[in-house]
PAGU-120513 format. One record per residue: residue in three letters; x, y, z of N, C-alpha, C in turn. Coordinates in pm, whole numbers, plus 50000, padded with zeros to 5 digits. Example, Ala and Ser with C-alpha at 12.3 -4.5 7.8 and 13.67 -1.06 7.14 Angstrom:
Ala513194943150780512304955050780513204967050780/Ser512854977550708513674989450714512905000350787/
REM end
This chain:
Met738232985255277737092979855163737342976855054/Glu736572962754996736732959954885736252965054746/Ile737222969554670736862976054562736352970454440/Asn735722974154369734862966254239735962972054115/Leu735852957454054736632956953927736032954153789/Ala736502962953702735712957653591737152947653496/Val736542935953508737462927753395737212924653253/Leu738412928253149738182930553027738882921152992/Ile738512908952908739342899452849739782899552703/Asp740732897852633740952902052503741262884152445/Gly739792880152401739602866352350740642862852293/Asp740642873752174741812867252075743122866752094/Asn743272866552251744862873152230745362859252375/Ile744192855052438744462846452572743972836252555/Pro744462823052599743952810752588742962807852691/Ser741812799952658740742798852755740902789752842/Ala742172779152854742482766152919742142769853105/Tyr742692784353124742732785853280741822798253345/Val740792802553255739662807553292739282811253452/Lys739012796053496738632794753660739432800953732/Glu740762796253707742012799553792742102814553782/Met741752819453675742002834753649741252842553734/Met739782840553724738692845153766739032843153949/Glu739742834153984740112832254135741102841854174/Glu742062845054063743102849854112742452865554108/Ile741992870053999741262886954001740412886354158/Ala739722880554192738942877954330739622882054453/Lys741102877654427742202885954550742162896154547/Tyr742112906954455742532918654435741012929854455/Gly739642922254436738632931654425737442923954384/Asn736192930054368735122921254347734662923754205/Pro735082916254121734622915653951733332919853904/Thr732892928453908731452932453914731002933653765/Ile732062937153642731842938353541732682925553456/Lys732262920753375732972907653328732722905553205/Arg733262912053113733202908252945734772903952875/Ile734012897252766735212893252694734902895352531/Tyr735912900452468735592906252332736412897252227/Gly735642899152095736092887852011735062884751901/Asp735532876051787734672875451679734172863151742/Trp732832860651765732222845951795731762840451710/Thr731962846251583731782833551442732972828451408/Asn733882830751471735542827251463735472810851525/Pro735832799851482735522788051528737202788051644/Lys737792793151631739222796051729738512797351861/Leu737302806951879736982810651981735852799952051/Ser735582785752016734582782152051734762777252168/Lys736262772652241736692768352361735862777552479/Trp735682787752419735312798652534733922798852603/Lys733212795352491731552794552473730982789352646/Asn731412777152672730882771852776731402779252895/Leu732862780952906733372787352997732772802953032/Leu732522808052959731692822552941730132816953040/Leu729522807953053728442805253122728542805253272/Glu729742794353264730292790753422730842802653490/Asn730982808053420732372820653489731442837353481/Ala729972835953455729442850353442729992858553376/Ile730692856553235731572864353160730512867853048/Thr730362881853038729452884652911730442887052764/Pro730012879252661730602879552525730272892552460/Ile731172898652414730882912852318731392907352177/Gln730442906552092731212905451946731302914551877/Gln732602913151854733422924151746733882915651591/Tyr733142920951514733372916451357735112921951345/Ala735602912451270737032918751220736462925951065/Tyr736512936051083736072943950986737082945550836/Thr738232944850888739152944950774740422937550848/Thr741072931250754742332923450759743442929850816/Gly744052928950925745312932850941744772943251052/Lys743582946451087743492954451207742732946951324/Asn742942953351453742402946651566741192953651620/Ala739942947851555738902956551584738322955351780/Thr738922942051814738692936551935739642947352043/Asp740582953852029741432960452091740542977252091/Ser739882978051976739272992651983737912990652075/Ala737602980252077735752978752141736482979852288/Met737542975352337737762970052451738352986052526/Ile739022991152447739383003952474738113012152491/Ile737423014052408736223021552392735173022052532/Asp734973005652530734203002552683735043006452792/Ala736233006152794736903008152924736613021052958/Met737113032252865736453044152882735413048752946/Asp734183040052896732833039352905732803038753069/Ile733273027253092733023021853255733703032253326/Leu735073038253261735853044453362735073058153417/Tyr734253064553303733473077353337732343075953382/Ser731513060053405730273057753453730603057653638/Asn732033060953660732013060653809731763045153892/Lys731633034253817731183021953916732093014653946/Val733203014353890734583005653978735613016254044/Gly736343005454104737863017654121739083008654080/Gly738662998253972740072994853935739562986153790/Phe740512982753744740642973853621741342962153610/Cys740662950753531741692941153496741802940753344/Ile742972939053294742902939753156743762928353115/Val742772918753061743832905253038743662903052893/Ser744922905752874745812902052723747452903452763/Ser747952898852647749092898552606749842909752516/Asp748742917752483749042927952344749592937052409/Ser750562945352342751092955152430750232968452373/Asp749192967852298748522976652249747682980252350/Phe747532973952466746842982152562747812989452657/Thr748612991852620749843000152728749053011352763/Arg748903022552657748393034252689746953035152770/Leu746163025352738744923024652796745243020452931/Ala746053012452995746563010853112747183022153197/Thr747673031053112748553043553133747663056653191/Arg746563053853080745463063153128744423061553201/Leu744293047353244743503047353356744293047053488/Arg745123047753475746103049953656745963063653654/Glu746373070253544746263084853532745113088353597/Ala743953082453580742413087653654742403083753783/Gly743473075453837743033072153969742773056853991/Met742833048653860742193035053867743343026053922/Asn743153014254010744283003654034743972994253902/Val744932993653837745252985153707745802972853732/Ile745452959153693745872949253707745922943253587/Gly747072938353539747442930053409747462917653411/Ile746982907653328746872891653323747402887053190/Gly748412880453168748892877353045749992865753044/Glu750392863852919751272853252896752882859952910/Lys753752849752951755142859052960755752863752839/Lys754932862352738755752868652601754942885752611/Thr754382887052684754042900152691754652909052692/Pro754952919252622755822930952598755942936952737/Asn756982944852764757692951852898756482962152917/Pro756532969952792755942985052809754342985852877/Phe753702971452833752312969052872752632966653070/Ile753352957853064753752951853200753742964553278/Val754882973553259755402982853342754002994353365/Ala753172992153273752033002853259751012999453383/Cys751172989553439749862982353512750772986553655/Asp749602984353732750272985453895750962970753927/Lys750172959853874750442948853923750122936953769/Phe751272932253767750792920453613751152906853701/Ile750342898353634750462881253665750492876153547/Tyr751242867753573751552857753448750742845553455/Ile749872842253334749052830653324749602819553358/Glu750702815153296751662806853331751892801253513/Ile752072810653577751822809653733750582802753769/Leu749472804753705748132797253712748262783453654/Lys748752779453592749082767553523749752760853617/Asn750832767253657752062757353755751142756853867/Gln750152762153930749382758354041748492747054039/Ile747952747753913747152737353885747752722253862/Glu749192724953801749952708353834750262706553922/Glu750562716254029751262712454162750072706654242/Asn748832710654236747962707254314747262690754253/Ser747622693254139746812679554092747532667154103/Ser748782668254077750132657054027751212656854070/Glu751722670254162753192668754191753482660854321/Thr754352653654334754482645354486755062656654571/Ala755212650254696755882661254795757012663054741/Asp757952651554713759132652654691759672661854566/Asn758872659054474758842672054365758612682154432/Lys757662686854494757622700054558758632705454626/Arg759232695154725760542698254789761712700954698/Asp761532695054589762852699054506763002714454428/Lys761462715454383761342726554338761642740154397/Lys760902736154534761092748254665763002750154632/Asp763522738454675764882741054678765962747954565/Asn765202747954449765732749554372765682767954334/Val766402775154333766322789754337767282794554231/Asp767762785554123768452791753989767472799653888/Lys765932800553952765482806253832765292822853886/Ile765682823154011765822839454014767392846153984/Thr767272857853913768682860253895769272871953976/Gln770552877853957771232885554037770072898154015/Lys769762900853901768882912853886767782913353969/Glu767142901153991766202902954101766512903954262/Ile767782899654258768132897254411768952912954437/Lys769232920654330769902933454391768612941954388/Leu767462940354305766242945754355765712944054480/Ile765512931354516765062929054643766112936754788/Ala767282933354734768362938154842767832956954834/Ser768102965354726767482978154717766762982254805/Thr765782975554760764252976954827764502980754966/Ile764902968455041765442968155196766092980155214/Ser767172978955167767622996155187766983007955173/Asp765853011055077765113020755094764333021155199/Leu763973010555269762843009455382763703008355483/Ala764893006155521765452998355641765793009755747/Asp765663004255866765443014855966767233015856004/Glu767573024656118769033023956140769743013456183/Asp768922999956199769642986556196769642983056079/Gly769172983455994769022975855871767722969855858/Trp766642968655936765562961255944764642970255873/Ala763812964055771762382966655714761732955855704/Phe760582961655742758902953355762758712947855636/Leu758662931955608758782924755492757162930555399/Gly756262932155461754992940055412755482946455320/Asp755932958555387756552969755326757002968855191/Val758012959755214758922955055098758322950054991/Gly757592943455013756632933754923755832946954831/Ser755162954554906754492968354857755352971454732/Leu756562974654806757402984654701757942980154604/Leu758242964754598758752959254506757512956754410/Gln756512958654422755222957754347755402969354236/Lys755722982454326755652994754251756872997154155/Lys758072989554176759152990954133759142983054011/Gln758362971254028758442959853908757212950353929/Pro756112959853839754542951553842754672938653838/Asn755752929653764755222918853716756402908053832/Phe756752916153961757542906954054756272900654120/Asp756742888254145755932878454201756652864654241/Ser756662860754385757442849554429756792838254358/Arg755592835254298755422822354247756042823254122/Asn756332831054047757592830953945758732824053975/Tyr759142821854084760462816854127759872800854179/Gly758942798754180758302783554261757922787954405/Phe757862799454474757292798154588755702809354609/Gln754982802454679753882809554672753662820654776/Lys754572824654854754742838254916756092843754935/Leu755982853954959757722863054976758462856855065/Thr757962853655186759032851355291759502837355266/Pro759252826755193759952817155190761082817055037/Leu760572830654972761602833554879762742842454915/Ile762492844655043763592858655080764472848355173/Lys763662836455260764752826855317765452818455203/Ser765202818555109765932805155043767172814554965/Ile767422829554986768172835954951769402839255043/Lys770602834555022771472836655156772032853555149/Asn771662859555078772022875255070771372879455218/Phe769762873655241768912881555328769042873255452/Glu768732883755542768422875955707766812877955716/Ile765912869355824764902872355875764702872655996/Asp763932878356028763582880356189762272882356220/Gln761432872856290760372870156321760092879456481/Arg759002886256464758972894156574757242893656615/Glu757142892056768755702892456809754952905556784/Asn753762898856726752702909556710751512910556814/Val751702922156872750902927557005749262930356961/Lys748972930656850747682936356789747072921756712/Gly747682911456728747542897456648748132886256672/Arg747782874856630748332863356624749002857156524/Phe749932868656409750382862756338751602873556327/Lys752972864856357754092871156373754612884156237/Leu755272890956326755542901856232757212900356152/Ile757052902956028758412897455960759072902955917/Tyr760322906455951761362916155920762742912555841/Val763082921255773764302914455681765242925055655/Arg766532921355641767602925555629768672924255533/Asn769392931155466770832924555362771712917555483/Arg772342909755470773542905255528774592913355514/
REM end
């Protein structure tokens, strides 16, 4: 069953360029029934957002900067998030910000049984990332736009062949996760591996390494072996993986 999501955007802290792609990404995880963006709309810096809000049905919340050096937008988002939580209208939250000030909010929402998705730039501090169930980098959305619009087939192939982006740290994480789930022969169902990877490292995403899905990422690493098995319940084959 699809869950309802509250999407709360820190307008002071997130670029407007990829809002359409961001909303499409959020729709993969639930139905965004509440969509709000917070900021001081008298500030010319937020002018780029205005047309995009109408196109994506996002409600702007005016928050004046009462004092210099204090972020009133953060406080307004946190207060609204708690009000929404106690309204029992949603099953999850999407917090769009690169600001570590939302770390405690993400933790509190998860304590209440909410699914929390974070979206922000790669500069986002790690405490906020790990406080979420899943964290998605905006730069991924930027790369997808560029691939779809301007890259040639050769460029895509070159990017796919380049596995230098993934480090030994991530390879060890995948290997240990496979071991955690493996049967007596060392095989683990790839779907379970992906789910556990997400729990261990919320910002783990195959797209960070140039692959749209986990299967081609695993295939590109010589440390792992893939086995495709027939699925008696469906037309898609079951993918299993083990450490070599």
